[in-house]
ZATOR-287720 format. One record per atom (N, C-alpha, C): residue in one letter; y, x negated, z negated. Coordinates in pm, whole numbers, plus 50000, padded with zeros to 5 digits. Each point is the difference from the previous one (the first is absolute). Layout:
<sites>
AYXZ...
</sites>
This chain:
<sites>
M794452657209891M499885009550109M501375005150037A500434998250123A501295004850045A499795012450084V500705010449969V499905012450074V501185000950093A499744999750128A501075001150098A500195014650034G500925002750091G500135013550049G501215007449947V500814993349916V501245006549961V500994997650111N499904990750074N500334997950142N498675002550055L499794994149809L498574999349977L499835007650106R492395160648027R501205006549985R499485001249880P500375004649890P498584998250016P499495008850111V498934996150070V499375009150094V499555012249921R500425011550044R499665011949923R498505002250004R499405001249883R498555000549990R499375011150083P500595012150008P499385010350083P499914996350146K500774989950045K499994996150141K499224987250024F499274995149900F499264987650018F499015000950115W499375011550017W499015001050106W500634997950137I501265004450014I500714997750126I500234985050020A500444993249893A500254985750010A498724992450032Y498875004149939Y498734993650031Y499655001550148A500175012250052A499655002450139A500864991850093V501335000249974V500914992250085V499694985249990L499784995149878L499714985949982L498744996150072G498965008549993G498754996850068G500194998550149L500765009350059L500254999250145L500794987550035L500984996649916L500824988350029L499214987249986L499124999349900L499194988049984L499094998150120V499455011050051V499134999050117V500794995650121S501185006350021S500804996550117S500534985949993A500194994949879A500494986349985A498874989850009G498785004850011G498884990850010G499634993749869I500305006749888I499704994649869I498655005149957G499014991349991G498645004149971G499745001349853L500695008949933L499845001349856L498605004349964G499495010550068G498675004849968G498954989350021Y500134992450110Y499044989550028Y500034989449892E501204996149959E500114989649900E499385004349868L500245012749961L499495004549872L498515002250002Q499455004450113Q498605003250007Q499144987950035S500494991550090S499194988750044S500014988649901H501084998849921H500124988949907H500425005149862P499225008949940P500435006149874P500174990349886K499354988450003K500084990749888K500744987150036Q500484999550124Q500664987850044Q501384998849939Q500264988949932Q501284997949934Q500704987450051S499524994650114S500514987250046S501395001050063V500355011650053V501285001650066V501035004849898A501044992049980A501045003749904A500815011750055W500515008249909W500815011350045W501274995250066S500584989249950S501214994350060S499974984949982S500744993250085S500064985349991S500954995549889W500805009249949W500944997149892W499805010149889S500234995849877S499965009249887S500984995049894P500535008849918P500964995849897P499324991149897S500734989849953S499454990849900S500195005149858V500915009549984V500285005549867V499195012849983P499195000949895P499205012149982P500825011849951G499465011850017G500645011949947G501305003550071V500805008149935V501225005150060V500974989050038G499924988549934G500874988950036G499844995550143G498875003250061G499754996050138G500835007450102V500655010949962V500755007650099V501174992150056V500584991349920V501124991850050V499514990650110E498804994249981E499434991350103E499645008150124I499485012049981I499665008550114I501265003250080A501085003449931A501265003150067A500484988150083S499954988149942S500474988050070S499124996850121H498695001249982H499074996850109H500195009650117V500035012949973V500125009750109V501364999050067A501054997849923A501344998750058A500064988450098G499364988949966G500054988350086G499155001150125S499165010250008S499105001650114S500605008050114Y501125006349978Y500605008750102Y501334994050043R500104997050126R501174993050052R500665007750114L501304998750008L500785005250111L499964989950114P500425004050120P499954990850115P500744986949976D501045000149916D500754987749976D499364991349893G498855004249947G499304992249900G500315003749857E501025008349981E500355004249866E499005010449948Q499885000949868Q499125010049942Q500485014050034L499055008850025L500325014050023L500695005949878S499474996849881S500595005249877S499684990649885R500805001149896R499644994049872R499455011149914I499114996649909I499325010449923I500094996749852K500425009949923K500054998849855K498925008949941A499274994849902A498955007649933A500435002949857S499815012449957S500355003949864S499315013249968Y500115004249876Y499615013649968Y501135009250044P499685012450037P501075009350039P501075000849891G501254999650043G501085000749902G501074989850025T499914992650112T501044990550034T500795005550117A501265002649979A500865004550109A500894988450039G500344999150126G500824988950046G499354993650120T500154987050015T499474993350118T499474986349960V499284993950094V499634986149982V500914991150083D501125005750042D501014992650074D500634989749906P499894986950032P500554989949909P501505001049982S500675007050092S501455001449985S500365011549906A499015008149963A500285011049907A500294994149863P500985005449928P500404994049872P498905000449895D499415011449979D498985001549898D499055011150041V498764998549957V499055010950019V500215010049888I500105012650035I500235010449901I498665006149961R499674999349873R498765006149953R500325013349933I499265010150038I500165013049937I498685003849935P500045006949888P498785003149926P499195011450064V499204996650101V499155010050064V498745001949915T499795012149955T498845002849915T498945008250070S500315005250120S499015008050072S500325000250148I498965002950079I500135001550145I499465013750034A500745007550079A499595013650033A500015002150151L499025007550048L499945003950140L500495014350010A501125001950070A500615013250011A499465007350122S499755012949984S499585008350112S500725013349991T500425005050115T500755012650005T499205010450076D499825011849940D499215010350066D500875008450093S499395010250060S500695007950100S501175008149943T500005001949868T501095007549938T501164991149959G499844986850019G501044990749961G499864994649860Q498945003849930Q499764995049866Q499384986050006T500524990949920T499514986349998T499194997549874S498844994150017S499154996249887S499794985050003Y499614994449885Y499864985649988Y498624996649943D499304991250070D498714995049952D500224985749952L499704997549874L500184986649945L498934990650054L500424988050032L499114989650051L499844989149895P498924992350006P499844989049904P501164990250013G500514995649889G501074990149999G499524986949943Y500804994049916Y499634987649933Y498745002549917P498974991250000P499974987450076P499135000650124S499675011950049S499065000950111S500665000650137T501325000650004T500735000350127T500894987750011I499974993750116I500874988550025I500945003550114E501184994449998E501015002850102E500344987150075Y499985001050132Y500484989150085Y501245005050073Q501054992049996Q501225003650071Q500194990450116L500075005550122L500194992150120L501494999450032C500484988050026C501434998050019C500274991750124G500805005350092G500414992550117G501134990549966S500424992350098S501044990049976S501415005550016G500115012750039G501315005950018G500605004949869P501205005550006P500645005249878P499165010949934K499924999649868K499265009849923K498555001250046C499424988650037C498584999250036C499655006050135Q500975003250082Q499695005650130Q499414989550093I499205004650097I499584991450110I501204999450093S500644988550008S501294999250070S499825000350151D501085003450069D499995000350146D499694986350056V500444989549931V499754986450046V498504997450004D499255006149908D498574998049993D499225010550077G500625006250097G499295009550083G500285014549964G500675002249888G500345013549961G498805008149957P500255011949950P498925008749955P499305006850116T499334992150084T499335005350118T498655006149962A499395006950097A498685005849978A498984989049970Q500134988650069Q499074988949976Q500154994449860T501254999149954T500244995349864T499385009549898A500205013050022A499445010049908A498484999149995Q499384997750114Q498544998750003Q499544987749922A500734989050018A499644987749929A500175001849849L501035007149958L500225002449857L498885008649942R499515009850076R498895008349952R498724991849988R499784991250095R498834991349990R500134991049878Q501194995149975Q500254991749883Q499705007849872A500405012749996A499745008449883A498515001749977L499245002150108L498555001549986L499374987049953E500434988850054E499424987149960E500304997049853L501205002849955L500334998449858L499045008249913S499765012350042S499155008949923S498564995049997L499504995550114L498624995450005L499794987749912Y500914990550007Y499894988249913Y500045004149852T500875009349968T500155004349861T498745006849950F499495009550075F498815007349956F498764991049996R499964990250089R498844991050004R499984990549881Y501154994149968Y500034989349900Y500545004449864I500595011849993I500535004749871I499485014249979P498745001449964P499385013349993P500615009349897E500754994649904E500635008849902E501165008050059I500464996150119I501055007450069I499345010850085S500425012449979S499415011250074S500945005750105Q501284996749992Q500965004950099Q501014989050033V500404999550126V501014990550046V501125007950066L501204997749953L501195006450054L500814989450074V500245002150127V500744990350082V501325006350042L501104994149953L501335004750039L500424992950128M500285007650102M500334994450130M501484996150007P500364990650089P501424996750016P500795012350044P501285000749963P500815011650039P500045001850152G500045012550043G500085003050142G501455001250045A500235008950094A501355002050051A500915005249890R501294998150018R500975004349900R499855014949973G499935003649874G499865014049963G498575004949989A499044992050044A498595004049993A499504998849857Q499075008749963Q499424999449867Q499124987649986P500024993449885P499104988749979P498555004750005Q499134991950059Q498635003850025Q499034991249921A498865005949963A498964992749929A498645004350053V499044990749992V498615002850034V499204999149871L499165009949976L499205000349878L498534999450039M499324989549953M498594997850031M499175001649873E498825005950015E499125002549886E498664993150021A499514993349896A498694993750007A498925010750015G498864996050056G498905009350021G500095006550136G499125009350025G500015007150127G499874990650119P500775002650107P499914991750120P500314985349976I500854997149901I500354986149972I498754991949966N499065006049928N498794992749961N499204995250120L500085007350110L499304995650120L500564986750050L501314998549991L500634987650046L499804988749900L499755003249874L499744989749899L498564995250005S499175006650081S498584996350008S499714990750117Q501024996050073Q499824990950112Q501154990150001P499844988550068P501084990150002P501325005950050L501084995449939L501325004650037L500304997650148S499494988950054S500284996650139S499415010050099L499025008049956L499465010550087L500895012349997S500565003049883S500875011649989S501374997550061L500564988249970L501324996150052L499864986550069P499525000050124P499824987350072P501314992350011P499944986749992P501214991950014P500665002350135G501304998250003G500745001550124G500615013850013E500525002750117E500665012850025E499015011449990S500415010849938S499115011349979S499635006650133S498715002750015S499565007850115S500345014749976T499855008150103T500265014349984T499095006049895A498714996250001A499055005449903A500354995849858T500404987349983T500374995349867T501245007349950Q500975002150087Q501215006849957Q499725014649966H499095006450073H499625013749966H499365000349861L499194989949971L499384999149868L501074998649892V500954991050023V501094997949904V500795012949980D500375006450109D500825012149991D499265011149925S498695001350024S499265010849936S499904998149850L499974987549954L499834997449857L501334998649926T501084998050072T501304998549933T500885012450017A499465010450059A500755012550015A499635009549886P500925008349955P501385001050047P500914990549925S501224998550050S501034993049924S500695010049909F500264995849877F500685008749904F501444995449981A500905009749989A501354996949952A499914998449849Y500814991249943Y499954998449855Y501404999849941S500065004349876S501255000249926S499664999249852Y501034998549917Y499814999249856Y500815011149934Q499375007449911Q500725010349927Q499874997749850Q501135001749932Q500034997649857Q499395011749924L499174996849901L499365010249919L500835002549873F499615010249925F500785004049883F500074989149894D498994990949998D500004989549898D500724987350045G500665000650113G500754988550049G499224990750089T498685001750009T499204991950090T500045006350139Y499334993550094Y500045004750138Y498615002650054Q499965009350091Q498765002950073Q500224996450147M499064992750056M500074997050144M499345011650073V500705006150095V499515011750069V499744996550146L498785002750044L499614998150139L499895013650066S500555001350118S499935012850072S499964997450149L499415009350073L499984998850144L501415002350053P500474991450092P501365001750052P500165013750068R501185006049984R500265012950063R500504998350142
</sites>
């Protein structure tokens, strides 16, 4: 499946009802008959969820998922939109083949930072190894950027990358049920911009999309307005991320809303 148009969190649990409502409206506007499919054919298993599936069972399948999804998104010149590396959180560096070495740092926890009206910051720990997988999206430019030659970091490119993040998550949750969270590191933006990540959580609205064929949720080809609204609603917000060293010498990955 080639996605044109580049010329082409976890979702906070108290807000799940909002995501359900938005998702329901988007599914209706996109013409996705989820309710009809579930009610009219409750026992029908003849339609596969996807035409492709990883051949390696368990967590080992994430490498195949990364390769498959990366190859499905193309720039106008035919080049891949991004290359994708799959790992557990804790790999810093790039998948740029010109990079000398990948630097691994001992990440032992992932925290979601929130700052209240008084300026006090608190941290909520998120599940880490082995229930969280990390995908790193890398453009062909220096330090994994989407280069100007490839269309630059345009709004269309950003939309395609978000769709790619959602598709990675759906494949992962569908075929690797032991994974409960997917963290997608986006290619670097403009110079000086904070690195961004999308955090997806299994369950909730995602389960609705896992109950129907992938081609209904993300139809092949250029995304329609309704499909892109669906993608944006499920991949928002983007988190800034950084690594901070703990007293024992290990590191914590910190996700926070950009200021």
